[in-house]
Residue, then its C-alpha position, 0 to 999 in steps of 0.5 A: x490538496x491533490x486528492x480532493x476531486x477523489x473525495x466525491x466518491x471517497x466512502x460512497x456505495x456505487x449506487x451514489x455515484x455518478x456514472x461518468x466518473x466510472x466512464x471517465x476511469x475505465x477510459x484513462x484505465x484501458x489508456x495505461x494498460x500495457x502487455x509488457x509491462x516494467x511495473x505491475x500495479x496491484x490493488x488488493x480490497x476485500x469489501x471496498x465498495x465505498x473505496x476503491x473507486x476513489x482508489x482507480x480514479x486516482x490511479x487512473x490520473x497517474x504520469x508514468x513513463x514506464x508501460x505499466x499494467x493495472x491488475x486486482x484481486x477481489x478477497x471474496x467480498x460481500x459488497x460491490x467490490x468486484x463491480x467496481x472493478x468492472x466498470x472501471x475495466x480493471x482485469x481481476x483475479x477473485x482469491x477465496x482464501x481470505x486474508x491480506x497475505x493470500x490477496x497479496x499472494x494472488x496478486x504477485x502470482x498474476x503479476x506480469x511486470x518487472x517490478x510489484x507495485x502494493x496498492x491498498x483499495x482504501x488508499x489514493x496514491x498522487x499521480x506520479x507515486x509509481x514514477x517515482x517508486x519504480x525510479x526509486x527501484x531502477x537503482x542499482x542495488x535497490x530491492x524493494x522500496x517503501x514511502x510514506x502516507x499521509x491521513x486526511x484531516x477531519x473534525x476528530x484529526x485537524x490538520x495541525x495535529x496530523x502534521x505533529x504526528x506524522x512528523x514524529x512517525x515518519x523520523x522514527x520510520x526514517x531513523x529505523x529504516x538504516x538498521x531494520x528497514x522490514x520494521x518500516x514497511x507498510x503493505x500500503x506503500x512497498x513496492x518491489x522485484x517480482x521475481x525475487x518476491x515470487x522465488x520468496x512468496x507471500x507468507x499466508x499462515x500469520x494474520x498481519x505483518x506479512x509485507x515485513x515478512x517479506x522484506x525481511x527475506x528481500x534485504x539479503x538480496x540488496x537494498x530496501x530504500x525508504x523513499x520521503x518524496x511528496x511525489x511518492x505519499x499516499x493518503x488513507x483513512x485511519x485503519x489500525x491506527x484507530x485501534x489505540x483510541x484517540x490520535x493522541x493517545x495512538x501517538x503516547x502508545x508509539x511513544x512508549x513502545x519506541x522508547x522501550x525499544x531504543x535500542x533497535x535503532x542501532x542493530x540489525x535483525x535478521x529472524x524474529x519469533x513469530x506470535x502465538x496470537x499472530x498465527x493463522x489457527 
């Protein structure tokens, strides 16, 4: 488990973390920063004091042959998210309009790199994640790349079941990406051409799905690659999957949904209708 050491900070307030960790992370991140980055590694966070340090700690250990910059966005957090950025020496911007779309848009506007690497503050990334994503983006015709992620095993989610759950989920996403890559994209493991994304813009009028919407527009300019390498596999908490109750129920809900829409595997789509419940009022 490459992420084991970062669990010392994951889920803890900054007052319960050793100051030495902040010093180490700051020193390493400062060494990674470039004034002429090939890629911008952009973290967004809202009330992520308990997770952000672990994410930055993991990023500070990255191995990347490309020059990069690491910047952050604080989406008007009520906790000490901004203080974590400051103590880790990460330049950050404050987005006062609260939503994932506005936070992503703020990061995109301020990114200097040719490529934009989405990073979620509650997620940890392996050492070669950024390099692997850039390698894929450097391939001819590729305008974006989406990767995969795993969950951390715990008492309620044993490793053997997560293996089964992720196997079926990953297989579904891989098959789906051939015709409808926009549906296989998840924001926390998504990277793309900065200029094209700035040209298209990120939707802020919807509650969720802004990254899939961006992918839908990006595929008009080139290919959206699907990266299955373990080198690019992030690790995160349970987030929205917990909304369906137990992992068994979550798996069953998704199997039924995909069985009903099995025809989607074989047809491409250029437009989706917005659901009223997903529109920002």
